[in-house]
C-alpha positions in Angstrom: 0.0 0.0 0.0 1.9 3.0 -1.2 1.3 6.6 -0.2 3.9 8.9 -1.8 3.2 12.0 0.4 5.3 13.6 3.1 2.3 15.6 4.5 -1.5 15.5 4.5 -2.4 19.1 3.8 -5.4 18.7 1.6 -7.5 16.5 -0.7 -6.4 18.4 -3.7 -2.9 16.7 -3.8 -4.4 13.2 -3.5 -5.1 10.9 -6.3 -8.1 8.5 -6.3 -5.6 5.7 -5.5 -4.2 7.7 -2.5 -7.8 8.2 -1.2 -8.5 4.5 -1.6 -5.3 3.5 0.1 -6.2 5.6 3.2 -9.8 4.2 3.3 -8.7 0.6 2.9 -6.2 0.9 5.7 -8.8 2.7 7.8 -11.1 -0.3 7.5 -8.6 -2.4 9.4 -8.6 0.2 12.2 -12.4 0.2 12.4 -12.1 -3.5 13.2 -9.3 -2.9 15.8 -11.2 -0.1 17.5 -14.1 -2.4 18.0 -12.0 -4.9 19.9 -11.4 -4.9 23.7 -7.7 -4.5 23.1 -7.4 -1.4 20.8 -3.6 -0.9 20.9 -1.1 -1.1 18.0 2.6 -0.2 18.1 3.0 1.2 14.6 3.9 4.7 15.9 5.9 3.4 18.9 8.9 5.7 19.6 7.4 8.5 17.5 6.2 11.9 18.9 2.9 13.5 17.9 2.2 17.1 18.7 -1.3 18.5 18.4 -1.5 22.3 17.8 -5.0 23.7 17.7 -5.1 27.4 17.2 -8.9 27.1 17.0 -11.2 25.4 19.6 -12.0 21.8 18.7 -13.6 18.9 20.5 -14.2 16.1 18.0 -11.2 16.6 15.8 -8.6 17.1 18.6 -10.0 14.2 20.7 -10.0 12.0 17.6 -6.4 12.8 16.6 -5.2 12.3 20.2 -7.0 9.0 20.6 -5.7 7.9 17.2 -2.1 8.6 18.1 -2.4 6.9 21.5 -3.9 3.8 20.1 -1.0 3.6 17.6 1.5 3.9 20.4 2.8 7.4 19.8 3.9 9.8 22.5 1.1 12.5 22.2 1.4 16.0 23.4 -1.4 18.6 23.1 -0.2 22.2 23.0 -2.7 24.9 24.3 -2.2 27.5 21.6 -4.9 29.7 23.2 -2.3 30.5 25.9 0.8 30.1 23.8 3.6 32.5 22.8 1.6 33.4 19.7 -0.5 35.5 22.1 2.7 37.2 23.2 3.6 38.2 19.6 5.6 35.2 18.4 5.1 34.6 14.6 3.9 31.3 13.2 7.4 30.7 11.7 9.1 31.3 15.0 6.7 28.8 16.5 7.5 26.3 13.8 11.3 26.7 14.4 10.8 26.2 18.1 8.8 23.0 17.5 11.3 21.7 15.0 14.0 21.9 17.6 11.9 19.5 19.7 12.2 16.9 16.9 8.5 15.8 16.6 7.6 13.2 14.0 3.9 14.1 13.4 2.5 17.6 13.8 -1.3 18.0 13.7 -2.4 21.6 13.1 -5.7 23.5 13.1 -5.5 27.2 12.3 -8.0 29.9 11.5 -6.1 31.2 8.5 -6.1 29.5 5.1 -2.6 28.4 4.1 -1.1 28.6 7.6 -0.7 24.8 7.9 1.0 24.7 4.5 3.4 27.4 5.7 4.2 25.5 8.8 4.9 22.3 6.8 7.5 24.2 4.8 9.4 25.1 7.9 9.5 21.8 9.8 11.2 18.4 9.2 8.3 16.3 10.4 5.1 15.1 8.8 2.2 17.6 9.0 -1.5 16.8 9.1 -4.0 19.6 8.3 -6.8 19.5 10.9 -8.5 22.4 9.2 -7.2 25.7 8.0 -9.6 28.7 7.7 -12.0 28.2 4.8 -9.5 26.2 2.8 -9.5 22.4 3.6 -10.2 19.8 6.3 -8.9 16.6 4.6 -9.4 14.1 7.3 -13.1 15.1 7.7 -13.6 14.5 4.0 -11.9 11.1 4.2 -14.0 10.0 7.2 -17.1 11.1 5.4 -16.0 9.1 2.4 -15.4 6.0 4.5 -18.8 6.4 6.1 -20.5 6.7 2.7 -18.5 3.7 1.3 -19.5 1.5 4.2 -23.2 2.6 4.1 -23.6 2.4 0.3 -21.1 -0.3 -0.6 -19.3 2.1 -3.0 -17.8 5.6 -3.4 -18.5 6.4 -7.0 -21.5 7.4 -9.2 -23.7 8.5 -6.2 -25.9 11.5 -6.1 -24.7 13.5 -3.1 -26.3 16.7 -1.7 -24.2 19.1 0.4 -26.5 21.5 2.1 -26.2 24.8 4.1 -23.3 27.1 4.8 -21.1 26.2 1.8 -19.4 29.7 1.8 -17.7 29.3 5.1 -17.1 25.6 5.1 -13.7 23.9 4.6 -15.6 20.6 5.1 -17.7 21.4 2.0 -14.6 22.3 -0.1 -12.7 19.1 0.8 -15.7 17.0 0.2 -16.4 18.6 -3.1 -12.8 17.8 -4.2 -12.8 14.3 -2.9 -16.2 13.3 -4.1 -15.5 14.8 -7.5 -12.3 12.8 -7.8 -14.3 9.6 -7.1 -16.8 10.4 -9.9 -19.9 11.3 -7.9 -22.6 13.8 -8.9 -22.6 16.6 -6.4 -25.4 19.1 -5.6 -24.9 22.2 -3.5 -28.0 23.5 -1.8 -28.4 26.7 0.2 -29.4 30.3 0.0 -27.5 32.3 -2.6 -25.7 34.3 0.2 -24.1 31.0 1.4 -23.4 29.3 -1.9 -20.8 31.5 -3.8 -20.9 31.3 -7.5 -17.3 30.0 -7.7 -18.3 26.7 -6.3 -20.0 25.8 -9.6 -16.5 25.6 -11.0 -16.0 22.4 -9.0 -18.6 20.8 -11.4 -21.4 20.8 -8.9 -25.0 21.6 -9.5 -26.3 24.5 -7.4 -29.8 24.8 -6.0 -31.4 27.4 -3.8 -34.6 25.3 -3.4 -33.9 22.5 -1.0 -36.9 20.4 -2.1 -35.8 20.5 -5.7 -32.1 19.8 -4.8 -32.9 16.7 -2.7 -34.8 14.8 -5.3 -33.5 11.3 -5.7 -30.2 11.8 -3.9 -28.3 8.9 -2.2 -26.6 11.0 0.5 -27.7 14.2 2.3 -24.7 16.0 4.0 -25.8 18.9 6.2 -23.4 21.6 7.3 -23.2 23.7 10.4 -24.1 27.4 10.2 -20.7 29.0 11.0 -21.9 32.1 12.7 -18.4 32.8 14.0 -17.2 33.4 10.4 -20.1 35.5 9.4 -19.8 39.3 9.4 -23.1 40.3 7.8 -26.7 39.3 7.3 -26.3 36.0 5.5 -29.6 34.6 6.7 -32.8 36.5 7.7 -33.3 34.4 11.0 -32.6 30.9 12.3 -36.3 30.2 12.2 -36.6 31.2 8.6 -33.4 29.3 7.7 -34.8 26.1 9.3 -38.0 26.5 7.4 -36.3 26.7 4.1 -33.0 24.8 4.5 -33.2 22.8 7.7 -33.5 19.0 7.1 -36.7 17.4 8.4 -38.6 14.3 7.4 -40.7 16.0 4.9 -37.7 17.3 2.9 -35.8 14.0 3.4 -38.8 12.2 1.9 -37.8 13.7 -1.5 -34.5 11.8 -1.4 -34.2 8.1 -2.2 -35.8 5.9 0.4 -32.4 4.6 1.6 -30.7 8.0 1.5 -28.3 8.5 4.5 -28.1 11.7 6.6 -24.7 13.1 7.5 -23.4 16.1 9.6 -19.8 16.9 10.5 -20.8 18.3 13.9 -21.3 20.1 16.1 -25.0 20.3 15.2 -27.4 23.2 15.8 -30.6 21.1 16.3 -33.7 22.8 15.0 -31.6 25.1 12.8 -29.8 22.8 10.4 -31.5 19.5 11.2 -34.4 18.1 13.1 -33.2 16.6 16.3 -35.2 13.3 16.1 -33.9 12.8 12.5 -30.3 13.3 13.6 -30.8 10.5 16.1 -32.7 8.2 13.8 -30.4 5.1 13.5 -32.2 4.0 10.3 -31.3 7.2 8.4 -28.6 9.1 10.3 -24.9 8.0 10.2 -23.7 10.9 12.3 -22.3 8.7 15.1 -20.7 6.4 12.5 -18.9 9.5 11.2 -17.3 10.1 14.6 -16.2 6.5 14.8 -14.8 6.6 11.3 -12.8 9.7 12.2 -10.6 7.9 14.6 -9.9 5.0 12.1 -9.2 7.4 9.2 -6.7 9.5 11.3 -5.0 6.3 12.5 -4.6 5.3 8.8 -3.3 8.7 7.7 -0.7 8.8 10.5 0.5 5.3 9.8 1.0 6.0 6.1 2.9 9.2 6.8 5.0 7.4 9.5 6.0 4.7 7.0 7.4 7.4 4.8 9.2 9.0 7.7 10.8 5.7 8.6 11.6 4.9 5.0 13.4 8.2 4.7 15.4 7.8 7.9 
């Protein structure tokens, strides 16, 4: 299983074969994580540093658990109280970290391109845990694994991505990945939240959710990212839910076996009906969380193999 990349900075750099390699290896970790003994030693002797410049619960916990289950020495750096707050530049931080000789660096940053800049300044493997509105590659990969397991394939599906496309790095990474795997993608949301440039990805754009959901296999809802909004993107949450929130009536327009996804955290009653989110017959939201640990384990193992091969 070859993976000829030093870092995992985005989906854009990956080929369909790279994507399949990560997902295939992740499948073995799904099995491991369901056993009573969940430990492997493939990262034994390696050091993993998690640097989250933005708050995160799911992604940080998932990367930490993934590293520990693979036997790495894992350190979480509290960047909210770091020297960055005292005026240190990102490059200075990178040089300081480099002097500690980490092997794997997991970074989330509010500015697009910041993780790529860090990767240019360190000697270790860097994994992008989300940078601004740019990319969130492991989220797209875990979504892909969830879809593949639920549908039995990851190609030629009709997939709707709904909601706040404009501010979503998850949407961008999924658009790239699902496009590479030959799926038909629909973007659904108010015109204020679906910028025209997203049509360049080859997606169909709808501002009517009922029309956009007709006969789709997968419904992927997105969080309203109010922290990134600086204007009146929606009239009100109540109106947004009426037009673009997923409920059973709107889902009824999709295929009878369509699955419901959400990267979390969810705003229940705004983006999605709470009972639908918890419906184990339609929702795979909890499976997404489970797949996240397995995908991150797979990505770190593949990068570690390259580290050891270069040593």
